[in-house]
N, C-alpha and C positions, 0 to 999 in steps of 0.2 A: 582794630586789628583782630581781636578775639572773635568778633562777630563774623568777619570774613573767613577765618579758619573754621569756625563752626559750620558755615554755609558750605564751604568746600568739602568738609568731612561728611556732611549730610548728603551732598551730591555724589561723592565717591561711594558711600554706603549704598545709596539707592542704585547707582550704576552697577555696583557689584552684585546686588540682588537680582537685577535684570539679567546680568550675564549668567549667573547661576541658574536662574529660571529658564533661560534660553538653552543652556547646555542640558539641563534635566529634561526639557521638552524634546530636544533633539534625540537624546538617548532613548526616551520613552517611545517616540515615534519609530525609531530604528528597530527597537525590540519588537514592537507591534508588527511591523512589516516583515521582520524575519520569521516570527512565529506564524504569521499568516501564510508566508510562502512555504514553510515546512508543512503546514496543514494541507495546503493545496497539493504539494508533492505527494503526501501520504494518500490523499484521496485518489489521485491519478494512479498511484501504484496499486491501490486496492482494486480499482476498476480493471487494471491489466491482469491482476492475479485472478479475479473473477472470470475474465474472458478466457484465460489459459485453463482454469479449472473446468469450465463448461466444455471447452474444446477437447480436453483430455477425457472427460466423461463420455462425450459423443464418440471419440475414437475407440475407447474401450468397448462401448456398446457395439460399434461396427465390427470390431475384431471378434466379439462373441457371436454375432450374427453369422459371420463368415465361418467360424468354427462349427457352429450348429449346422450350417448348410453342408459343410464337408462331412460331418457326422452322418447326416441324413443321406448323403450321396454314398457313403461307405456302406450303410445298411442296405440301401436300395440296390446298389450295383454289385456289391461283393458279399452280401449277407454276413458282414463282419460287424461286430460291435466296436465302435470307436469311442475313446475317452478324450478326444481332442478338446471338446467343449469344456469338460471338467478340468482338464489340465490348464487350458488357457484361462479359465475363470480363477483357478487357484493362483496362477502366475500374476494376474492383474490385481489381486487383492493387496491392500496395504497392510501395515502391521496391526491395524485394528480390525481387520477382516472386512473392511468396506471396499466396494468395487469402485 
């Protein structure tokens, strides 16, 4: 009888170890998948931010070109000095002075 209870105890211990290992593996795989999806989301967000930054820079340059053209037109047609380009350039600069 003692041998049978020892066998049953050994089987239950081994079964418990397999259950714990299965749960730990599942949790590990879930964490890995979660952090992989977070990384993918961050990479996509960085790409979008880069696209928006480039688009904003191009728009700022276009506005400066238009202001410069208006300044040149004011000088040519009205013989007046215009500060529109400087004013626009100042308005488009950020807190660090970058355009």
